[in-house]
N, C-alpha and C positions, 0 to 999 in steps of 0.2 A: 408398467416397468417398475421393478422393485428398487429399493433404496441402494442396494449394492451396485446395480447397473448404472443408476444415476450418479452415484459417487464416483465410479470408475470413469464414466464419460467426462464428468467435470474435472477430475484429476488429470486425465489425459489432455484436456483442452487448456488447462490453466497452470500446469506445473512449472512451466518455464518462467512464470512471473516471480517465483521465489528467488531467483538469482538476482533480481533487482530490488529485493526487499532487505531491510536491515533490522535485526533484532538486538535489543539490549536487555540482558538478563542479569539479575542479582538477588541477594547479596551473600548467600551462604557458601558452603563448601565443606565436604566431608571426605574422609577416607572410610569406605565401607568394607568390613570383613563379613562375608556371608558364611554362616555356620549352620551345622546340623547338631542339635543336642543328642547326646548318646544315652540310650536307655540301658543297653546291656552289651558289653564288649566281649567278643570271643577271640580276638587276636589283634594284631597291629593294623594300622592303616584303616581301610574302610570295612574291616571285618567286625561290624557291630550292628545291633538293632537300634534304629533311631527312635527318639521320642517323637511320635507322629503328630500329636495334636496339642494345642495350647491347654486344653483341659487336662491332658496327661501330664504336661509340664507343670501346670499349677498344682496338681495333686502331689507331685514329687516335692515341690517346694513346701506346701502346707504340711506334709508329713514330717518335715524337718523342724517345725516350730518347737522351741524349747530344747532342741538338740543341735544338730548340724548336718550338713550333707555336702557332697561334692558332685557337681554336674559338669561333665566334659562337653566342650564345644569343639566339634570337628570342623576345621576350616575348609571351605570350598573354594573361595577366591577372595582376593582383594581387588577393589575397583573404585573408581572415582564415585563419589556419592554426594548427597545433598540434593534437594529439590531443584536448585538452580543449575548446577553442573549437569545433572542427568537430563533435564529438559533442554538445556543449551546444546548438549552433544547430539540429542535427537533432532533438534531444529537444524543444526549444521549438516547432519547426515541427509536430511531431506532437501537441503539446497539453499537455506537462508544464509545471508551474510550476518556476522554476529560479533558482538562485543560482550564479554562476561566480566563483571566486577564482583569479587567475593573473596572468600577465605581459601586461598590456594597455596599458601606457603610464603614464608618470609625468612631470610632474604631471597631464597631461591624457590621456584615452583616445586611442589611435590611431584615426583616423577610420574605419578598416576595421571597428572593433567598434561603431560608432555604432548601426547597425540593431539589433544584439543588445541594446544598452543600452536601447532603447525597449521591449523585451519582457521583460527579465529584470533581476535585481539583479546588477550587476557590481562586483567588488571587485578593484582592481589592486594588485599588490605591487611591480611594477617594470616596466621597458620590455620589450616583446616581443623575442624572438629573431627571426632572419630565416632563411628557407630559399629557395634557388633549386631548384625541382623540375623536373628534366629528364625528360620523359616519352617513352617508347619503346613500340614495339609489344609488346615482351617484358618490360616492367617499367619501373621509374623509379629515378632516382638523386636523393637528397635531400641537397643540399649546404648545410650549416647553419653559422650563426654564432650561438653560444649563450651567450656570456659573461654576458649579463644574468640567465640562469637561476641563476647562482651565488648570487644574492641571495635565492632562495626557500628559507627555512629555517623551522623551527618558531618560532623567536624572531620572525622577520619577520611571520609570519602573526598571531601574538598581538599584536605591536606595532601592526599596521595595523587589525586587526579588534577586538581586545580579547578577553580570555579568556572572559568570560561571553557575549559576543555570538557567539563561535565555537561555544561549547557549545550555544547556542540554535539556531544554524543546523543543527548536527548533529542535535539533538534532534527538529527538525520534519521532517527529510529522510527520505523513503522509499527513495531511491537516493542512495548516496554513491559517486561515480565518481572514483577516484584513478588518473590515467593519466600516461603518459610518464615512467616510472621511469628509463629509460635516459639521458635527456637532462637530468634534474634531479639534479645531483650529491648534493644533500642529501635526496632523496626517501626513502631508507631511514630516515634520522633522523626524518623526518616520520611515517613509518609507526610507528616505535618510540614516538615521543611520543604518538601517538594511542592505541595499544593499552595503553601503560603509565600514561599520566597523564590524557589527555583523556576517552576513551570510558568509563572506569570511573566518571566523575562524572555520566554522563547515563543515563537509563533505557533499557533495551533496548526498541525499538519492534517490535511484531509485524510480520513480513514485510519488515523493512528489508533491502535488498540492498547489499552492498559490491561494487562492480565494479572490477576491476583490468585495465589494459592496460599491459604492461611496455614495449612499443614497441621492437622490434628490439634485443635486448640483446647483439648480437654484439660490441660494443666494450667491454663490461663483463666483468670476470673471472668465472670459474666460481664462485669462492668468494663474490664479491659477489652473484651471481645466486642462489645457493643460500640465502644468508642473507636476501635479500629475500623469496624464496619462503616460507621458514620464518616470516618475520614476517607475510606476507600471511595465512598459515594461522591466525595468532592472532586475526584479526578475526572468526573463526567464533564467538568468545565473545559477540560483540555483534550478530550478524546472520547473514545467509546470504551467503557469499562466492561470486562468479562471477569466474573468471579467463578473460579473452578472449585468444585467440592466433590470429594468422595462421599459415599453414603453416610458414614459416621459423622463427617464434618457437617453435611447438610442437615442431618437430624439434630445436631447440637445447635446449629445456628437457627434452624426452624423453631426449636424450643426457646432459645434465649430471646428471640424476637416476639415470643408470646403466642405462637401458633399451636403448640401442643404436639400432637403425633399424627403422622401420615403413614399410610401403608407403603410397602415396598413394591407395589404393583406398578405397571406402566402409568396408570392414572394417578397413583400416589406420587410417583417421581415427577411427573409433569406438574402436579399441583404444588409440590414443594418448591420446585424451581421457579414457578410462576409467582407464588406468594412472596418468596424471598426477593425476587427481582422487583416486584411492585413496591414492597415495603422500603427497599433501599433506593428505588428509582434508578436502577442500573440498565445498561443496554442489554446485557446477556448474563444469565446465571446457568451454570452447567452442573448437573448431578450425575456422577458416574459410579454406580456399584460395579461389582466384578462381572455381572451377567449382562449388563445393558448400559445405556446412557441416555439422558434426557437433557434438554435445555429449553429455556424460555427467553424470548426476545420481546421487544416492544410490539411485535406483530402477532406472534403465535407461540405455541409450544411444539416440541418435536421429540421423538423417541426412536431409538434403534436398538435391536438386540446386539449383543456382543458375541464374538467368536470364542465362547467360554471353553476352557480346557480344564479337566479335572486334576491333572498332574502336570503343572507347568514346570519348566526347567528352572525358572527364577521368577520371583514376584516382587522383590525389592526394586523399586523404580518403575513399576507398571503404571502407577497413576501419573508420574511425571512424563512418561511416554504418551499417555493419553493426552495430557495437557499440551505437549509439543505437537501432536498430530492435529488436535483441534485448532491450535493457534496457527499452524501451517495452513489449514483450510481457510482461516480468516484472512491470513496474509495473501492467499490466492484469490480471495473474494468469492469463495464458494458459498452456497446457501447453507443455512444452519444444519439441515439434515445431513448434508455431505460433510460438513465439519465434524459432526458426530461420527460419521462413517470413517473418516480419516483417523479420528481419535481412537476408536475401538480397534481398528486394524493396526495402527502403530503399536498400541499396547499388546494386541494379540500376537503380532510377529515377535515382539521383544520377549514375552514370557515363554514362547516356544523355543527361541534360538539363543537368548541372552545377548542379542545384537540389535542395535538401533537400525530400523529399516531405511533404505534409500527410497526414492520415489519409484524406481523400477520394482523394488521389493513390494511396495504397497500395491502397485498395479497387479503384480502376480498374485498377491494374497487375495485381493478383491476378486480377481478372475477365477480363482480356484476355491473360493469360499462357498461351500455348499449349504 
């Protein structure tokens, strides 16, 4: 039996469990504008030739050194953004109960979060940040304005929610997803506050998962990154920690932990996940490039291919959808290989349709995946 059949069988058997699980996700929030850079315009609207690759885009910028240039971004859509809201929305669509804490608008929620507010408890700390996401055939560039995220601190969380109410939220949650460390300057302080002051005051819940996505830590110093990783490891006292990494993030963390370089083959991805997990003593480490996904647990390593598509409809948010799918698998109690399968199918459906998949959508995707 192949992994797709096993994943489909497990999903069908356990998907109803999600409705009894509660997820708490935080703490970012963005308004994303998806754009296509214009290479040559022939008329109004979409009558243009796009800049297709990051290399081409970079060459255009470099050619302007010492001069100047104008680059048009053609808007495709505005959507809710940020690692947290995108992951939360995907978890909701698959059937989890959910509370989201983050940057959603003050004093009123930004309208882009209105649909999510109909399905989940939303708690806003400040205004959302903004991202212009330029998508190319070989990747994407995320151009962000994030000053509002400076307001997200342990003190602000307690001020807005209340100490007892925040403890109650943590107490009832089966999944606590703390994402976008890189873009929230005070996120390490939030981690420290949780492990030293807040979590010791609540009972340890059997099976509780703490999920972390650092979100492209390239702009943070190595010392900051190592300290954050050491703090993440301390959450193991209070539950099972999963660290989710895309390929670039995994390579950076692999290097900063002193391991050097690994190949991007199946064996290399397994090795990266395993060595990072062992060094930090975490329950699970996941590495997910575009074409596949691997994870390491305390028992073994696992790998699955992904439903790669050369020309996706959208790529911004694909990793967050993978994280949601993998976490949904954990909430259902699926085995690690099936969690990977749910992750790659959640991402695969999203990049093809621009929509977060329901559990029914995932069953259909798995059944039809050739």
